[in-house]
C-alpha positions in Angstrom: 56.6 19.5 177.9 59.1 17.8 180.2 60.2 20.7 182.4 58.1 21.6 185.4 58.3 24.6 187.7 57.6 23.2 191.2 58.0 25.8 193.9 59.4 25.1 197.4 58.9 21.5 198.7 57.0 22.5 201.8 54.0 20.1 202.0 50.5 21.6 202.0 48.8 18.4 203.0 47.1 19.9 206.1 46.7 23.5 205.0 43.3 24.1 203.8 42.0 20.7 204.9 42.3 22.1 208.5 40.3 25.1 207.3 37.5 22.7 206.4 37.6 21.1 209.7 36.4 24.3 211.4 33.3 24.4 209.2 29.8 24.5 210.6 26.4 23.8 209.1 23.3 21.6 209.3 22.4 18.8 207.0 19.8 19.6 204.3 17.7 17.2 202.3 18.1 17.5 198.5 14.9 19.6 198.3 15.9 21.8 201.3 19.2 23.3 200.1 20.1 26.7 201.6 19.6 29.9 199.8 23.1 30.1 198.4 22.8 33.7 197.5 22.4 34.7 201.1 24.0 32.0 203.1 27.0 33.4 205.1 26.5 36.7 203.3 26.3 38.8 206.5 29.9 38.2 207.5 31.6 36.7 204.4 30.3 37.9 201.1 31.3 36.3 197.8 33.5 39.4 197.1 35.4 38.6 200.3 35.6 35.0 199.4 37.2 35.9 196.1 39.6 38.3 197.7 40.7 35.8 200.4 40.9 32.9 198.0 43.3 34.9 195.8 45.5 35.8 198.8 45.5 32.2 200.0 46.3 30.8 196.6 49.3 33.1 196.3 50.5 31.9 199.7 50.1 28.3 198.6 52.2 28.9 195.5 55.0 30.1 197.7 54.9 27.1 200.0 53.7 24.0 198.1 55.1 22.0 195.2 52.5 22.9 192.7 52.7 21.0 189.4 52.9 23.3 186.4 52.4 20.5 183.9 50.3 21.8 181.0 48.9 18.3 180.0 47.9 17.3 183.5 46.5 20.8 184.3 44.3 20.8 181.2 43.0 17.3 181.9 42.2 18.2 185.6 40.6 21.5 184.6 38.4 19.9 182.0 37.3 17.2 184.4 36.6 19.7 187.2 34.6 22.0 184.8 32.5 19.0 183.7 31.5 18.5 187.3 31.0 22.2 188.0 28.7 22.3 185.0 26.4 19.9 186.7 26.5 21.5 190.1 23.9 23.8 191.6 24.6 27.2 193.2 27.9 27.9 191.5 28.6 31.6 192.4 32.3 31.9 191.7 34.7 30.6 189.0 36.6 27.5 189.9 40.3 26.9 189.8 41.7 23.4 189.9 45.4 22.8 190.6 47.7 19.8 191.3 50.2 19.4 194.2 53.0 17.0 193.8 52.5 14.8 196.8 52.0 11.0 196.9 49.7 11.3 199.9 46.0 10.9 199.3 44.4 14.3 199.8 42.2 16.9 198.3 40.9 20.2 199.7 38.8 23.3 198.7 38.8 26.8 200.0 37.6 30.4 199.3 36.8 31.5 195.8 36.4 28.1 194.1 39.9 26.9 194.6 40.2 23.1 194.6 43.6 21.4 195.2 44.3 17.8 194.3 47.3 15.8 195.4 48.9 13.7 192.7 48.6 10.8 195.1 44.9 10.7 194.3 45.7 9.7 190.8 48.0 7.0 192.0 45.3 5.4 194.2 42.2 5.8 192.0 41.5 2.9 189.7 39.3 4.9 187.3 38.1 8.4 186.5 34.8 8.0 188.4 36.7 7.4 191.7 38.8 10.6 191.1 35.6 12.5 190.1 33.8 11.4 193.3 36.5 13.2 195.3 36.5 16.3 193.2 32.7 16.5 193.2 32.8 16.3 197.0 35.2 19.2 197.2 33.3 21.3 194.7 30.2 20.8 196.9 32.2 22.3 199.9 32.6 25.4 197.7 29.0 25.6 196.3 27.5 25.1 199.8 30.0 27.7 201.2 30.9 25.5 204.1 34.0 27.5 205.0 32.2 30.9 204.8 29.3 29.6 206.9 31.7 28.3 209.6 33.4 31.7 209.7 30.0 33.4 210.1 29.3 31.0 213.0 32.6 31.9 214.6 31.8 35.6 214.5 29.3 35.0 217.2 32.3 34.3 219.5 33.4 37.8 218.8 35.5 39.8 216.3 38.8 38.5 217.9 37.8 34.9 217.2 36.9 35.7 213.6 40.1 37.5 212.9 42.0 34.8 214.7 40.5 32.1 212.5 41.1 33.9 209.2 44.7 34.6 210.2 45.2 31.0 211.4 43.9 29.6 208.1 46.4 31.8 206.2 49.2 30.8 208.6 48.3 27.2 208.0 48.6 27.7 204.2 51.9 29.6 204.4 53.6 27.8 207.3 51.7 24.6 208.2 53.1 23.9 211.7 52.7 27.5 212.9 49.2 27.6 211.4 48.1 24.4 213.1 49.2 25.8 216.5 47.5 29.1 215.8 44.3 27.4 214.7 44.2 25.1 217.7 44.5 28.2 220.0 41.8 30.1 218.2 39.4 27.2 218.4 40.1 26.4 222.1 36.8 27.9 223.1 34.8 26.0 220.5 32.1 23.6 221.8 31.3 20.0 220.8 28.7 21.4 218.5 31.5 22.7 216.2 32.5 19.0 215.6 28.9 18.1 214.9 28.7 20.9 212.3 31.8 19.5 210.6 30.2 16.1 210.4 27.1 17.8 208.9 29.2 19.4 206.3 30.8 16.1 205.3 27.4 14.5 205.0 26.1 17.3 202.9 29.2 17.2 200.6 28.8 13.4 200.3 25.1 13.6 199.4 25.2 16.6 197.0 28.5 15.5 195.6 27.1 12.2 194.6 24.3 13.9 192.8 26.9 16.0 190.9 28.8 12.8 190.1 25.7 11.1 188.7 24.5 14.1 186.7 28.0 14.4 185.2 27.7 10.8 183.8 30.0 9.0 186.3 29.4 5.8 188.3 27.6 6.6 191.6 29.3 3.5 193.2 32.7 5.1 192.7 32.5 7.0 196.0 31.7 3.9 198.1 34.3 1.9 196.2 37.0 4.5 196.8 36.0 5.0 200.5 36.0 1.2 201.1 39.4 0.8 199.5 40.9 3.6 201.6 39.3 2.3 204.8 40.6 -1.3 204.2 44.1 -0.2 203.3 44.6 2.1 206.3 42.4 0.4 208.9 45.3 -0.8 211.1 47.9 1.9 210.3 49.1 4.3 212.9 49.5 7.1 210.4 46.5 7.3 208.0 46.7 9.7 205.0 45.8 13.3 205.5 42.5 12.8 203.7 41.3 10.4 206.4 42.2 12.8 209.1 40.2 15.6 207.6 37.5 13.4 206.0 37.0 10.5 208.5 35.6 7.2 207.1 33.5 5.5 209.8 31.6 2.4 208.6 28.4 4.5 208.6 29.7 6.9 206.0 30.8 4.0 203.7 27.4 2.3 204.1 25.5 5.5 203.5 27.5 6.1 200.2 26.7 2.5 199.2 23.0 2.8 200.0 22.8 6.2 198.3 24.4 4.8 195.1 21.9 1.9 195.1 19.1 4.4 194.7 20.3 5.3 191.2 19.6 3.0 188.2 22.5 0.8 187.2 24.3 1.9 184.0 27.5 1.1 182.3 30.1 3.8 182.9 33.1 3.4 180.6 36.4 4.7 182.0 38.3 7.4 180.2 41.6 6.8 178.5 42.8 10.3 179.4 42.5 9.5 183.1 44.7 6.4 182.6 47.2 8.5 180.6 47.3 11.1 183.3 47.9 8.4 185.9 50.7 6.9 183.9 52.3 10.4 183.5 52.2 11.0 187.2 53.6 7.5 188.0 56.6 8.2 185.8 57.3 11.9 186.2 55.8 12.9 189.5 55.9 10.0 192.0 58.5 8.2 194.0 59.3 5.7 191.2 62.8 6.0 189.8 63.4 5.6 186.1 64.1 1.8 186.1 61.3 1.0 188.6 58.9 3.0 186.4 59.9 1.0 183.3 59.7 -2.3 185.1 56.2 -1.3 186.4 54.8 -0.8 182.8 56.7 -3.7 181.3 55.1 -6.0 183.9 51.6 -4.5 183.4 51.9 -4.9 179.6 52.9 -8.5 180.1 49.9 -9.3 182.4 47.6 -6.7 180.9 44.0 -7.4 181.8 42.7 -3.9 181.1 41.3 -2.1 178.0 43.9 0.6 178.2 47.0 -0.9 176.5 47.7 2.6 175.1 48.1 4.1 178.6 50.6 1.3 179.5 52.5 1.9 176.3 52.5 5.6 177.0 53.9 5.0 180.5 56.6 2.8 179.1 57.5 5.5 176.6 57.8 8.1 179.3 60.0 5.8 181.4 62.2 5.1 178.4 62.5 8.9 177.9 63.6 9.3 181.5 66.3 6.6 180.9 67.4 8.6 177.8 66.5 5.7 175.5 65.0 8.2 173.1 64.7 6.0 170.0 62.7 3.3 171.8 60.5 5.9 173.3 60.0 7.6 170.0 58.9 4.3 168.3 56.1 3.9 170.9 54.9 7.5 170.7 54.9 7.4 166.9 52.7 4.3 166.9 50.3 5.9 169.5 50.1 9.1 167.4 49.4 7.1 164.2 46.2 5.8 165.9 45.3 9.0 167.7 47.0 12.0 166.1 45.3 14.7 168.1 45.9 13.3 171.6 47.6 16.0 173.7 49.4 13.5 175.9 51.2 12.0 172.9 51.8 15.3 171.2 53.4 16.7 174.3 55.8 13.8 174.6 56.5 13.8 170.8 57.5 17.4 171.2 59.9 16.6 174.0 61.5 13.9 171.8 61.9 16.3 168.9 63.4 18.9 171.1 65.8 16.4 172.6 67.2 15.7 169.1 67.0 19.4 168.1 64.5 18.8 165.3 62.9 22.2 165.9 61.3 22.6 162.5 59.5 19.3 162.8 58.3 20.2 166.3 57.1 23.6 165.1 55.2 22.1 162.1 53.6 19.5 164.4 52.5 22.1 166.9 51.5 24.7 164.4 49.1 22.3 162.7 47.5 21.5 166.1 47.4 25.3 167.0 45.1 25.8 163.9 42.8 23.1 165.3 43.1 24.0 169.1 44.0 27.7 169.3 43.0 27.9 173.0 44.8 24.8 174.2 47.3 25.6 176.8 49.2 22.4 176.0 49.7 23.5 172.4 50.3 27.2 173.1 52.9 26.5 175.8 54.7 23.7 173.9 54.9 25.8 170.8 56.2 28.9 172.7 58.8 26.7 174.4 59.8 25.2 171.1 60.3 28.7 169.6 62.5 29.7 172.6 64.6 26.5 172.3 64.9 27.1 168.5 66.3 30.7 169.0 63.0 32.4 167.9 62.0 33.8 171.2 60.2 36.8 169.6 57.6 34.3 168.1 57.0 32.9 171.6 56.0 36.2 173.2 52.5 36.6 171.6 51.7 32.9 172.3 52.6 33.3 176.0 50.7 36.6 176.3 47.7 34.7 175.0 48.2 31.9 177.5 48.4 34.4 180.3 45.2 36.0 179.1 43.5 32.6 179.2 44.9 31.7 182.6 46.3 34.6 184.6 47.0 32.3 187.6 49.3 29.9 185.8 53.0 30.6 186.7 54.5 28.5 183.8 53.7 30.9 180.9 55.0 33.8 183.0 58.3 31.9 183.5 58.6 31.2 179.8 57.8 34.8 179.0 60.5 35.9 181.4 63.0 33.7 179.5 61.7 35.0 176.1 62.2 38.7 177.1 65.7 37.7 178.3 66.5 36.2 174.9 65.3 39.2 173.0 67.1 41.7 175.3 64.0 43.5 176.6 65.2 44.3 180.2 62.2 46.4 181.2 59.7 43.7 180.3 62.0 41.0 181.7 61.8 42.7 185.2 58.1 43.4 184.7 57.4 39.7 184.1 59.6 38.7 187.0 57.4 41.0 189.2 54.3 39.2 188.1 55.9 35.8 189.0 56.8 37.1 192.5 53.4 38.6 193.1 51.8 35.2 192.2 53.8 33.8 195.0 52.7 36.5 197.5 56.1 38.3 197.4 54.8 41.8 196.8 57.9 43.5 198.1 60.1 41.6 195.8 57.6 42.3 192.9 57.8 46.1 193.6 61.6 46.0 193.5 61.4 44.3 190.1 59.0 46.9 188.9 61.3 49.7 190.0 64.1 48.0 187.9 61.6 47.8 185.0 60.9 51.5 185.5 64.6 52.3 185.3 65.2 50.2 182.2 62.0 51.3 180.4 63.5 54.2 178.3 60.9 56.6 176.9 57.8 54.5 176.5 55.2 56.5 178.4 52.5 53.8 178.1 54.7 51.2 179.6 55.8 53.6 182.4 52.1 54.3 183.3 51.5 50.5 183.3 54.5 49.9 185.7 53.4 52.7 188.0 49.9 51.4 188.2 51.1 47.9 189.0 53.4 49.3 191.8 50.3 51.0 193.4 48.3 47.8 193.1 51.0 45.6 194.6 51.5 48.0 197.5 47.8 47.8 198.2 47.8 44.0 197.9 50.7 43.8 200.3 48.9 45.8 202.9 45.8 43.7 202.6 47.9 40.5 202.9 49.6 41.8 206.1 46.1 42.4 207.5 45.2 38.8 206.9 48.2 37.6 208.8 
């Protein structure tokens, strides 16, 4: 699916990473992990973490260019869940999301939210390197580093605690204001606070590597990636955000290298899907223009020394598509599909090509066959729904989009397509209702309530829908009050 619904272009690079900088904990040996059921529970329960995490995520959607690309989102979610499955102390669901930003950064915050900058894909050479960063961030969540730091700050008094929570939210919603507020709040912190932060990073490095190994990835990937970043930015006056929030002294790199050496050597093959995801980001979501992207992949194909010729061909096909050289792009995608007819990256691009030439029936047949095989795939559901809308059959898109929302209620894209579908079928009440959900996902509860009032007016005599609208208005009013308290 070629369209993407990025929100405003305010960069979130420093938002929750700064939140992690205020964390506090001591370092634990592998056999001396804290009791995760009780750690930080006095001040910040898991219920509170979930509540705050949801509020902060809504603020992020309103201020950061989040990528709503179904193929990349499904890839990242599957990779993240593979790492979570091999993590200890998982107490909350995890939600992985991509931010379109070429800077190298990743961050984690309340309620299992893990944000990854697209720049990480651009700078990682293989999936193990990307997984090493994600595993590190997952560990920040499972060890409840942010919650434990908040419990520590409560000792400075209720005002300090409230100030920190509000400052973190401000940093998410308005980075510059938040940085200033957070600095003021932490003005009374001692040098021990910095030491706690270092302890958190050590703990996340150590446990994160165990997660990496248990998930089947190369333990050397963390040291390799660290070393590459350190060498690249050693003499720069402006290092990437990740090195500001996750410093890389030589001791940290050597510790990662020594830790990796303790594991038996094993061959860890790279994943084609990672290379396809990287190519997709290079062409569609980076600073490369159309011609530069095509030149990049043509050059790499000419000098190819990797085992992933398919990823290079895929990148070339995407670049040709951007240049509107659709026949050439289609030739490559058809050949790739002939060798791997269930690959979601290829199917998504094939769908774009078919829609471009208005071959709706062919696109519907392709996606319907895949839907029978993968009924819960967001890539297939959303592409099929979008095709129905483009083909003038919006009524068939509605149940598919409702299913997608049921599977992922935090994904804005199916709501946006559902809004379009209700417009096409002329259902004004549900059009406004869906618009309200989109605004609420972006923390605009007042705007959402206005849309629900319009939905109420347009509803007619459907008592069940009226009750649903009224219940949602009450919920959004409560959510808005709670969000204001956090500010």
